[in-house]
KOLBADREN-671823 format. One line per 8 residues: their letters; for each residue x, y, z of C-alpha. Coordinates in steps of 0.25 Angstrom, whole numbers. Example, Ala and Ser with C-alpha at 12.3 -4.5 7.8 and 13.67 -1.06 7.14 Angstrom:
as> 49 -18 31 ~ 55 -4 29
***
This chain:
mklrriev> 198 -158 -70 ~ 203 -158 -54 ~ 212 -148 -48 ~ 223 -154 -40 ~ 233 -143 -36 ~ 233 -126 -38 ~ 247 -119 -36 ~ 247 -104 -38
rdfrklgh> 260 -95 -37 ~ 261 -79 -39 ~ 246 -79 -45 ~ 239 -66 -43 ~ 238 -65 -27 ~ 242 -80 -25 ~ 258 -82 -20 ~ 257 -97 -21
avvgdlad> 246 -105 -18 ~ 243 -120 -20 ~ 229 -128 -19 ~ 231 -141 -20 ~ 225 -155 -16 ~ 213 -153 -23 ~ 202 -165 -23 ~ 193 -170 -32
glnvvvgd> 181 -165 -26 ~ 180 -152 -17 ~ 191 -142 -14 ~ 190 -129 -6 ~ 201 -119 -8 ~ 200 -108 3 ~ 207 -96 6 ~ 202 -81 10
neagkstl> 198 -71 2 ~ 211 -66 -6 ~ 219 -78 -4 ~ 217 -80 -20 ~ 206 -91 -22 ~ 201 -85 -34 ~ 215 -82 -38 ~ 218 -96 -37
laalravl> 208 -100 -48 ~ 214 -88 -57 ~ 227 -96 -57 ~ 219 -109 -59 ~ 212 -103 -71 ~ 226 -98 -75 ~ 234 -111 -75 ~ 222 -115 -83
ferhrvgg> 218 -105 -94 ~ 228 -95 -94 ~ 239 -96 -104 ~ 253 -96 -97 ~ 258 -85 -106 ~ 247 -75 -103 ~ 251 -62 -100 ~ 247 -48 -99
svaagmqp> 235 -43 -88 ~ 231 -60 -86 ~ 246 -62 -84 ~ 247 -51 -74 ~ 235 -54 -68 ~ 240 -67 -62 ~ 251 -58 -57 ~ 252 -55 -41
ygqtvrpq> 248 -41 -38 ~ 261 -32 -41 ~ 270 -44 -44 ~ 276 -51 -56 ~ 277 -65 -55 ~ 275 -79 -62 ~ 259 -84 -57 ~ 261 -98 -58
vwleferg> 248 -110 -58 ~ 248 -125 -55 ~ 239 -132 -56 ~ 238 -148 -55 ~ 225 -156 -61 ~ 218 -168 -64 ~ 210 -172 -77 ~ 205 -186 -80
gvpwrlhk> 212 -190 -69 ~ 226 -185 -75 ~ 236 -176 -66 ~ 240 -162 -74 ~ 249 -151 -70 ~ 248 -138 -74 ~ 257 -125 -73 ~ 257 -111 -78
afcqkpea> 266 -100 -73 ~ 261 -85 -80 ~ 267 -72 -83 ~ 282 -75 -80 ~ 287 -86 -85 ~ 274 -91 -92 ~ 272 -107 -91 ~ 264 -118 -92
eleggggr> 265 -135 -90 ~ 253 -143 -90 ~ 259 -159 -86 ~ 248 -171 -84 ~ 245 -183 -92 ~ 258 -188 -97 ~ 260 -172 -103 ~ 266 -161 -100
wtgdavee> 263 -146 -108 ~ 270 -133 -108 ~ 267 -118 -111 ~ 256 -116 -122 ~ 253 -130 -123 ~ 248 -132 -108 ~ 236 -122 -113 ~ 232 -129 -123
rlaemfgf> 233 -142 -117 ~ 224 -134 -104 ~ 214 -131 -115 ~ 214 -144 -121 ~ 212 -153 -108 ~ 200 -142 -101 ~ 193 -137 -116 ~ 196 -122 -111
tppgrges> 201 -114 -123 ~ 212 -105 -118 ~ 214 -89 -120 ~ 221 -83 -133 ~ 226 -72 -126 ~ 223 -67 -112 ~ 216 -71 -99 ~ 208 -82 -99
kpgehhgv> 192 -81 -99 ~ 184 -91 -91 ~ 171 -89 -100 ~ 183 -90 -113 ~ 194 -100 -109 ~ 192 -109 -96 ~ 182 -119 -100 ~ 175 -124 -91
fgllwveq> 184 -120 -81 ~ 178 -107 -84 ~ 164 -112 -78 ~ 169 -122 -67 ~ 181 -111 -60 ~ 171 -101 -53 ~ 180 -89 -51 ~ 174 -80 -36
gtshqalg> 161 -72 -38 ~ 157 -78 -50 ~ 150 -91 -45 ~ 134 -85 -46 ~ 137 -80 -60 ~ 135 -86 -72 ~ 143 -98 -74 ~ 152 -93 -86
igagrdhi> 153 -106 -94 ~ 161 -98 -105 ~ 170 -108 -112 ~ 165 -119 -104 ~ 151 -120 -111 ~ 157 -129 -121 ~ 163 -140 -114 ~ 149 -138 -106
aaalerev> 142 -141 -117 ~ 147 -151 -124 ~ 148 -158 -109 ~ 130 -156 -111 ~ 132 -163 -125 ~ 139 -175 -122 ~ 127 -178 -112 ~ 115 -172 -120
gqvtggdr> 120 -170 -135 ~ 122 -160 -143 ~ 108 -158 -151 ~ 98 -156 -139 ~ 106 -144 -131 ~ 121 -142 -138 ~ 126 -133 -147 ~ 121 -140 -160
grlllaaa> 106 -139 -155 ~ 108 -124 -150 ~ 113 -121 -164 ~ 101 -127 -171 ~ 91 -121 -162 ~ 100 -108 -163 ~ 98 -110 -181 ~ 83 -112 -179
earkaafw> 82 -98 -171 ~ 89 -92 -180 ~ 79 -97 -191 ~ 67 -95 -184 ~ 73 -80 -180 ~ 74 -76 -195 ~ 59 -76 -194 ~ 53 -73 -180
dkrnnprd> 58 -65 -168 ~ 58 -69 -155 ~ 45 -68 -153 ~ 41 -76 -163 ~ 36 -65 -172 ~ 42 -64 -188 ~ 54 -56 -189 ~ 64 -49 -201
afkalgae> 60 -55 -216 ~ 48 -64 -212 ~ 41 -52 -203 ~ 46 -43 -213 ~ 38 -54 -224 ~ 28 -54 -215 ~ 25 -40 -214 ~ 26 -37 -228
llasreqr> 16 -46 -231 ~ 6 -40 -220 ~ 12 -26 -227 ~ 6 -30 -240 ~ -8 -35 -236 ~ -9 -22 -228 ~ -5 -14 -240 ~ -15 -21 -249
tiiqrqla> -26 -20 -238 ~ -23 -4 -240 ~ -24 -5 -254 ~ -36 -14 -255 ~ -43 -2 -247 ~ -36 7 -254 ~ -44 2 -266 ~ -57 1 -259
ayedkvar> -56 14 -254 ~ -54 17 -268 ~ -66 11 -275 ~ -74 16 -262 ~ -71 31 -267 ~ -74 30 -280 ~ -88 26 -274 ~ -88 38 -265
lailqerl> -83 46 -276 ~ -95 42 -285 ~ -105 45 -274 ~ -99 58 -270 ~ -100 61 -285 ~ -115 56 -285 ~ -118 65 -272 ~ -113 78 -277
nrqrrdds> -122 78 -288 ~ -135 72 -282 ~ -133 88 -274 ~ -130 94 -287 ~ -143 90 -293 ~ -150 90 -280 ~ -146 107 -279 ~ -147 103 -264
lriaedrl> -135 114 -259 ~ -144 125 -267 ~ -156 119 -260 ~ -150 122 -247 ~ -146 135 -250 ~ -160 140 -253 ~ -166 135 -241 ~ -156 140 -233
asarraaa> -159 155 -238 ~ -173 152 -236 ~ -171 149 -222 ~ -162 161 -219 ~ -173 171 -226 ~ -184 164 -217 ~ -173 165 -205 ~ -173 181 -209
ilaqhqdv> -187 183 -208 ~ -188 177 -194 ~ -176 185 -190 ~ -185 197 -193 ~ -198 192 -183 ~ -187 187 -172 ~ -183 203 -170 ~ -198 208 -171
lqkaeial> -200 198 -161 ~ -189 201 -154 ~ -191 217 -153 ~ -205 214 -149 ~ -200 205 -136 ~ -192 217 -132 ~ -203 228 -134 ~ -213 219 -127
erakqrhe> -206 217 -115 ~ -202 231 -115 ~ -218 233 -115 ~ -219 224 -104 ~ -209 229 -94 ~ -218 245 -95 ~ -231 237 -92 ~ -226 228 -81
aetarlda> -218 239 -77 ~ -230 250 -76 ~ -240 236 -71 ~ -230 238 -60 ~ -231 251 -54 ~ -247 251 -56 ~ -245 240 -47 ~ -236 246 -37
raklkadl> -245 258 -36 ~ -257 249 -33 ~ -250 241 -23 ~ -247 256 -15 ~ -262 259 -17 ~ -266 246 -10 ~ -252 246 1 ~ -257 260 5
drgaldrd> -273 255 8 ~ -268 242 15 ~ -258 251 23 ~ -267 261 28 ~ -276 247 32 ~ -264 242 39 ~ -261 254 48 ~ -276 256 54
qananmae> -277 242 58 ~ -262 244 64 ~ -267 254 71 ~ -279 245 76 ~ -272 234 81 ~ -263 243 88 ~ -274 250 96 ~ -279 236 101
aqnqtgrl> -267 231 106 ~ -264 243 115 ~ -280 242 121 ~ -277 228 123 ~ -263 230 131 ~ -268 239 140 ~ -279 227 144 ~ -270 217 146
dqaadvat> -259 225 155 ~ -270 226 165 ~ -274 211 164 ~ -258 209 167 ~ -258 218 179 ~ -270 212 186 ~ -265 197 184 ~ -251 201 191
sraaaaek> -258 206 203 ~ -263 192 205 ~ -251 184 202 ~ -245 193 213 ~ -253 189 224 ~ -253 176 219 ~ -239 176 220 ~ -239 179 235
aareaeea> -248 168 237 ~ -239 157 232 ~ -225 162 239 ~ -232 162 253 ~ -236 147 251 ~ -224 142 245 ~ -217 148 258 ~ -227 140 267
vrriesaa> -224 128 259 ~ -209 129 260 ~ -211 131 275 ~ -215 119 277 ~ -206 111 267 ~ -194 117 275 ~ -201 110 289 ~ -201 97 282
arrqaret> -188 98 275 ~ -181 98 288 ~ -189 86 294 ~ -186 77 283 ~ -168 84 284 ~ -167 80 298 ~ -170 64 295 ~ -162 65 282
avrlagqv> -150 70 289 ~ -150 58 300 ~ -151 50 289 ~ -139 56 282 ~ -131 56 294 ~ -130 41 294 ~ -127 41 280 ~ -116 48 284
vaaeaadv> -110 41 294 ~ -111 29 286 ~ -105 35 274 ~ -92 39 282 ~ -90 27 288 ~ -89 19 274 ~ -82 32 267 ~ -72 29 278
srlraeaf> -70 13 277 ~ -69 15 263 ~ -58 26 262 ~ -52 16 269 ~ -51 5 262 ~ -48 12 249 ~ -35 18 255 ~ -31 5 259
vaaaalsp> -33 0 246 ~ -26 14 240 ~ -14 11 249 ~ -12 -4 245 ~ 0 -4 235 ~ -2 -17 231 ~ -12 -23 218 ~ -16 -37 214
edlariet> -5 -35 201 ~ 6 -31 213 ~ 1 -45 219 ~ 1 -54 206 ~ 14 -49 203 ~ 21 -49 217 ~ 14 -65 216 ~ 21 -69 204
lernadqa> 34 -64 209 ~ 33 -73 220 ~ 28 -83 210 ~ 41 -82 203 ~ 50 -80 215 ~ 45 -94 221 ~ 50 -100 207 ~ 62 -94 207
rlrleaas> 63 -101 221 ~ 59 -114 218 ~ 67 -115 206 ~ 79 -111 215 ~ 74 -120 226 ~ 74 -131 215 ~ 88 -129 209 ~ 95 -126 223
aritllpd> 102 -137 229 ~ 96 -141 245 ~ 104 -144 256 ~ 104 -147 270 ~ 116 -146 280 ~ 116 -158 288 ~ 130 -160 294 ~ 135 -172 304
ganaarie> 137 -170 318 ~ 144 -159 323 ~ 147 -154 309 ~ 139 -142 303 ~ 137 -137 290 ~ 130 -124 285 ~ 130 -114 272 ~ 140 -106 273
gsadsvgs> 135 -91 277 ~ 124 -96 285 ~ 122 -102 299 ~ 122 -115 304 ~ 113 -123 292 ~ 113 -137 297 ~ 100 -144 294 ~ 96 -132 285
efliardt> 92 -134 270 ~ 98 -123 260 ~ 96 -121 245 ~ 107 -119 237 ~ 105 -109 225 ~ 119 -102 225 ~ 133 -105 229 ~ 134 -110 243
tlvlegyg> 144 -114 255 ~ 141 -124 263 ~ 150 -127 275 ~ 154 -139 281 ~ 160 -136 295 ~ 174 -145 297 ~ 172 -149 281 ~ 172 -137 272
rihiqpgg> 163 -130 264 ~ 156 -134 251 ~ 152 -124 240 ~ 139 -126 233 ~ 137 -122 219 ~ 121 -123 214 ~ 120 -129 200 ~ 118 -120 187
giaelsra> 106 -111 188 ~ 104 -109 201 ~ 110 -96 201 ~ 98 -92 192 ~ 90 -97 201 ~ 93 -90 212 ~ 93 -77 207 ~ 78 -79 199
aevadqal> 74 -82 213 ~ 80 -71 220 ~ 75 -60 208 ~ 62 -66 211 ~ 63 -64 225 ~ 67 -49 224 ~ 57 -46 214 ~ 46 -51 224
ardlaklg> 51 -44 236 ~ 52 -31 228 ~ 38 -32 223 ~ 33 -34 237 ~ 41 -23 244 ~ 36 -12 233 ~ 21 -19 237 ~ 26 -18 252
qadvaaar> 21 -33 253 ~ 29 -43 261 ~ 26 -55 252 ~ 16 -59 242 ~ 4 -64 253 ~ 6 -50 259 ~ 2 -45 247 ~ -10 -53 243
lalqriad> -14 -50 257 ~ -13 -34 256 ~ -20 -34 241 ~ -33 -42 248 ~ -33 -33 260 ~ -31 -21 247 ~ -45 -29 241 ~ -53 -28 253
arvearnh> -50 -16 255 ~ -56 -13 242 ~ -69 -20 244 ~ -71 -12 257 ~ -67 0 251 ~ -79 -3 240 ~ -89 -7 249 ~ -87 5 257
aqtlkgva> -89 14 246 ~ -102 5 245 ~ -107 8 257 ~ -104 24 254 ~ -110 24 242 ~ -123 17 248 ~ -125 27 259 ~ -120 40 254
pgglnalr> -122 38 238 ~ -119 52 233 ~ -107 51 243 ~ -103 55 257 ~ -101 69 255 ~ -115 71 248 ~ -120 62 261 ~ -116 72 271
qelarsvl> -121 84 261 ~ -135 78 261 ~ -133 76 276 ~ -129 90 279 ~ -141 96 270 ~ -151 89 277 ~ -145 92 292 ~ -147 108 284
lagedsva> -160 107 282 ~ -165 100 294 ~ -159 111 305 ~ -168 123 296 ~ -179 134 304 ~ -193 129 300 ~ -204 137 303 ~ -214 126 297
sdtepldl> -209 115 305 ~ -221 111 312 ~ -229 112 297 ~ -235 98 295 ~ -235 92 281 ~ -250 95 279 ~ -248 111 280 ~ -236 109 271
daaragsv> -245 102 260 ~ -256 113 263 ~ -246 123 262 ~ -240 117 248 ~ -255 116 241 ~ -256 131 245 ~ -244 135 238 ~ -247 129 226
askasfea> -259 135 227 ~ -253 148 227 ~ -242 145 216 ~ -255 141 207 ~ -262 153 209 ~ -249 162 208 ~ -245 155 194 ~ -259 159 188
aateatsv> -259 174 191 ~ -246 174 185 ~ -249 166 174 ~ -262 177 171 ~ -253 188 173 ~ -242 183 165 ~ -251 180 154 ~ -258 194 155
raaadavr> -246 201 154 ~ -242 193 142 ~ -253 195 134 ~ -252 210 136 ~ -237 208 134 ~ -242 201 118 ~ -251 213 116 ~ -241 223 118
rdlailte> -231 216 108 ~ -243 214 98 ~ -245 231 102 ~ -230 232 98 ~ -233 226 83 ~ -246 232 81 ~ -239 245 84 ~ -228 243 73
ranvaart> -237 238 63 ~ -246 250 64 ~ -233 258 63 ~ -229 249 51 ~ -243 250 43 ~ -242 266 44 ~ -227 268 37 ~ -231 256 27
hqrvqedl> -245 264 24 ~ -237 278 23 ~ -227 273 14 ~ -237 266 5 ~ -244 280 4 ~ -230 288 0 ~ -227 277 -10 ~ -242 280 -18
iaaremms> -239 294 -17 ~ -226 293 -21 ~ -230 283 -33 ~ -241 294 -38 ~ -232 305 -39 ~ -224 296 -50 ~ -235 294 -58 ~ -251 294 -53
dpalddev> -260 282 -54 ~ -266 286 -68 ~ -253 287 -76 ~ -249 273 -70 ~ -262 267 -76 ~ -257 274 -89 ~ -244 271 -88 ~ -248 255 -85
sqarlgrs> -259 254 -98 ~ -247 259 -107 ~ -239 249 -102 ~ -251 238 -106 ~ -253 243 -120 ~ -238 243 -123 ~ -237 228 -120 ~ -250 225 -127
eaeakwaa> -243 231 -141 ~ -229 225 -137 ~ -236 210 -136 ~ -243 210 -149 ~ -229 214 -157 ~ -221 204 -149 ~ -234 193 -152 ~ -233 199 -167
ardavava> -218 196 -169 ~ -218 183 -162 ~ -228 176 -172 ~ -219 182 -183 ~ -209 175 -178 ~ -216 163 -175 ~ -224 162 -190 ~ -207 163 -193
dpeatala> -204 151 -185 ~ -190 153 -180 ~ -189 138 -176 ~ -193 133 -191 ~ -182 144 -198 ~ -171 142 -189 ~ -171 126 -194 ~ -174 131 -207
iesavqae> -160 138 -209 ~ -152 129 -200 ~ -156 116 -209 ~ -155 124 -222 ~ -140 129 -216 ~ -137 115 -214 ~ -141 110 -226 ~ -134 118 -236
kairedme> -122 117 -227 ~ -124 102 -225 ~ -127 102 -242 ~ -114 111 -247 ~ -105 104 -238 ~ -109 90 -240 ~ -107 93 -256 ~ -93 101 -255
rtererrd> -89 86 -246 ~ -94 77 -257 ~ -87 86 -267 ~ -73 86 -260 ~ -75 70 -257 ~ -78 69 -273 ~ -66 76 -275 ~ -58 69 -265
ldvelral> -62 56 -271 ~ -58 61 -283 ~ -44 64 -282 ~ -42 53 -273 ~ -46 43 -282 ~ -40 49 -293 ~ -25 48 -285 ~ -28 32 -281
gkdglgee> -32 26 -294 ~ -39 12 -294 ~ -28 5 -303 ~ -17 9 -293 ~ -23 2 -282 ~ -29 -10 -289 ~ -12 -13 -295 ~ -7 -11 -280
letlngki> -17 -22 -273 ~ -11 -32 -283 ~ 2 -29 -282 ~ 0 -31 -268 ~ -9 -43 -269 ~ 3 -49 -276 ~ 15 -46 -266 ~ 5 -51 -253
elletrlq> 4 -63 -262 ~ 20 -64 -260 ~ 23 -60 -246 ~ 12 -70 -243 ~ 20 -82 -250 ~ 32 -77 -245 ~ 27 -75 -229 ~ 22 -90 -232
tatleaea> 35 -95 -233 ~ 44 -88 -223 ~ 31 -91 -212 ~ 34 -105 -216 ~ 48 -103 -213 ~ 47 -96 -202 ~ 38 -105 -194 ~ 46 -117 -198
arlladtl> 60 -109 -192 ~ 51 -105 -179 ~ 47 -118 -178 ~ 61 -126 -179 ~ 66 -115 -169 ~ 56 -116 -160 ~ 57 -131 -160 ~ 71 -132 -156
aeaqretk> 71 -123 -146 ~ 59 -130 -139 ~ 68 -144 -142 ~ 80 -135 -137 ~ 73 -131 -124 ~ 68 -146 -123 ~ 82 -150 -126 ~ 88 -140 -116
dkwlapvr> 86 -147 -102 ~ 93 -159 -108 ~ 104 -151 -113 ~ 105 -146 -99 ~ 101 -158 -90 ~ 115 -161 -86 ~ 119 -148 -79 ~ 105 -149 -73
ersapylr> 109 -164 -71 ~ 122 -160 -65 ~ 116 -147 -56 ~ 104 -154 -53 ~ 111 -163 -40 ~ 119 -150 -35 ~ 107 -141 -35 ~ 99 -151 -27
liqnessi> 108 -149 -16 ~ 105 -134 -15 ~ 93 -131 -21 ~ 80 -144 -24 ~ 73 -143 -37 ~ 82 -133 -44 ~ 90 -134 -57 ~ 99 -125 -65
vlrdgsfe> 94 -120 -79 ~ 106 -119 -89 ~ 108 -109 -101 ~ 110 -120 -110 ~ 117 -111 -121 ~ 126 -104 -111 ~ 124 -115 -100 ~ 123 -105 -89
idqlvrng> 113 -104 -78 ~ 100 -98 -84 ~ 91 -102 -72 ~ 89 -111 -58 ~ 76 -119 -59 ~ 71 -119 -42 ~ 57 -125 -40 ~ 54 -124 -55
vaepfdgl> 56 -111 -55 ~ 66 -104 -64 ~ 77 -94 -59 ~ 87 -87 -68 ~ 100 -89 -61 ~ 103 -74 -60 ~ 92 -72 -52 ~ 96 -80 -42
svgareqi> 105 -76 -29 ~ 120 -75 -28 ~ 122 -86 -21 ~ 112 -95 -29 ~ 117 -92 -42 ~ 130 -96 -37 ~ 125 -110 -30 ~ 119 -113 -45
avitrlal> 133 -109 -52 ~ 141 -119 -44 ~ 131 -131 -47 ~ 127 -129 -61 ~ 144 -128 -62 ~ 145 -140 -54 ~ 136 -146 -65 ~ 143 -142 -77
adilregg> 157 -147 -71 ~ 150 -161 -69 ~ 144 -161 -83 ~ 157 -155 -89 ~ 164 -166 -81 ~ 157 -178 -86 ~ 158 -174 -99 ~ 174 -175 -98
qescivld> 176 -158 -94 ~ 181 -161 -80 ~ 186 -148 -71 ~ 186 -143 -59 ~ 177 -133 -53 ~ 184 -121 -46 ~ 174 -111 -36 ~ 179 -99 -31
dalvntde> 171 -92 -19 ~ 158 -99 -28 ~ 148 -100 -15 ~ 151 -87 -9 ~ 136 -83 -10 ~ 130 -96 -5 ~ 123 -96 8 ~ 128 -106 19
grlermhl> 116 -116 17 ~ 118 -116 1 ~ 133 -118 4 ~ 130 -129 11 ~ 123 -135 0 ~ 133 -130 -11 ~ 143 -139 -3 ~ 134 -152 -6
vlhkaaqr> 135 -147 -22 ~ 149 -145 -22 ~ 152 -159 -13 ~ 143 -166 -24 ~ 150 -158 -36 ~ 166 -163 -31 ~ 161 -177 -32 ~ 162 -175 -47
qqililtc> 169 -162 -47 ~ 182 -155 -42 ~ 178 -142 -36 ~ 187 -132 -28 ~ 181 -122 -22 ~ 189 -106 -18 ~ 183 -101 -6 ~ 187 -89 6
rerdflql> 177 -95 14 ~ 181 -108 21 ~ 171 -109 29 ~ 159 -111 18 ~ 167 -124 13 ~ 174 -130 26 ~ 159 -139 26 ~ 163 -142 12
gapirrm> 171 -154 14 ~ 181 -151 5 ~ 195 -150 6 ~ 199 -136 8 ~ 213 -129 5 ~ 217 -116 9 ~ 225 -106 1
***
């Protein structure tokens, strides 16, 4: 089918629109937003698929807003090379007419003929739906805003499946193969779930067999436990009988009673021992107290005797120290007198030495003053020269960096001037005879050479003027030269220099001044290391020393040596006398300090002797010495008696053997308790086993076990049969599924083959994967990586969906189902680079199909090379 002309009148927003002369290949219909492009597609759908007698909301939707008119659509198309003309009018006076192929149809026959021609199912009542009533046109006519969504094959699926089956056959990928696989899957599903685990009756049969086996195991264990309990009951009964025969409990009770009697006797001995220990402790305490009183009395007596001796000795020592102190004081007075005489002689000798040294120092000071005066003159001259050179350096406002900067500016100015001279025109005025020539604004310039760098007027007397304009760019060079000269002049003026050469000379002078200042500073340092002021001060001191009077100005150096020797001898005599006096005085002071200590010791000894004497008198007043001796004897006797009683009680307890008695009673208690509890426990267990065995009964368990064995044998047979059937069903379904997977590529191979040339134009190494049942796009495989269609970008989904529709249209065409392709703003999400590639795709598809593009973006399709019709 190829569209040739569409005419719409009073249909929705279209008052009247005609799109004609549609070519076999690409056709572009351009219109602004709201111009009615989508309405044109709606009118095209209506004339083919809507009943002309449709009413209700469908008919009302065809009417322009707020109007009651008669919407009409005319369509001219070709099918199999035969021209056809279709006309439908809706709402007011509905009408339908179809002409072509030598026939003419009107009314309802038109809808029937169209459905027959294009293989679609007309709607019963109400509005037609693309997925149900438009056949392949629901796939190939794409509405605005849906190009990136699922294909929506709908009713066109049967046409595509039929076209594929004509190429690859029905069994490998058609309905028969799918029905066979579905039947096998259903049979398999009766036995297995999706994870190949048993299900339903098959699972229940296995579960029942397993439960029966578990029940049999339980009964077998119960039967074994019953027999174990019977044996255990016999053992318990024999144990009870043996204990009764041996009378074990009575023997244990007798042992316990005997042990308790021995324990009572031991307790009596231990009580006596405890009381004896208390009495012994009291006797010890009394004896120790009386003994301590006796020892204290003896100590007071000894202290009294020792105190009398200490007191007498201290008094004797004090008297001796007093005598020694008097003798040392007399010797100290004599030594002090000798030291005073020696000190006077030493001072006189030292004064004579000082007078002689003073005269010698004045002579040396006069010589030093002469030498220092010469150094001061030389240092002052060097300092004046240094200060003059440093002042010159400090006053200079020029540095090496300044010189480097102005040298750079000079080079820049020279380079700018050279570029200007190279670009400027050179003229020389050489007039003939009496004629004159000059540059306007200057004097006579005959014979002079000029560089023309700006607009200049040449005056030729008797002829006129010539205006000269240098070539392009000369003005920029002239401005650059002026800027460079000005920058150099500014820096020279700032530094106070006439030119760069003067600046270099000034900088050299500054360097020479620095060297001169350093030389004079070194000279000053050599003459006056401590500084000029220090040298002047030293000169002043020398002058001052040289001007003093001298009593011994004529004394010879030999007299000075003799005076110094006499002074040294006098000092030695004085020091010896002073040392002796100091030593004697120190000895007297030491004896005096010892006398003070001895006096204090004599006083302390006297006080101590008095205190001890008073303590002894007080003690004897409380108890005399004989009475105290008697108390000590009685305490010693009481302690001996208490020790004898304690030893007797201790021996009695030892004979009773407390440890053995305690162990015996503990052993007897535990033995009696263990025998009694064992007999009671054994009796309870025997009774419980007897009751349990009576309740179970051996015959009931045996019968139940035989019944279960028969049931298990039957279930095993049934499960074996069901397993064979289930395995066969699974094997069949898996085999068919594997065959289906192997033949799926062959079933969809035509789609892959038809889409591959288109895909290569936008994406190498890629392919489209469709769902074999619905033919919807499932995946895009790029470079071996499968990507879900829903996971692609909107632009990519749009391109893949358009290419898939083109491939399916090729398959339908080769299957005898020819139809044009209509794309309403189908590539709005595609970037410029991909849009150019999609133009190539559309061109390739248009070699076999008619393609009608509706768009509001004329610029995107100007380079498509297709006829453009504007609404």
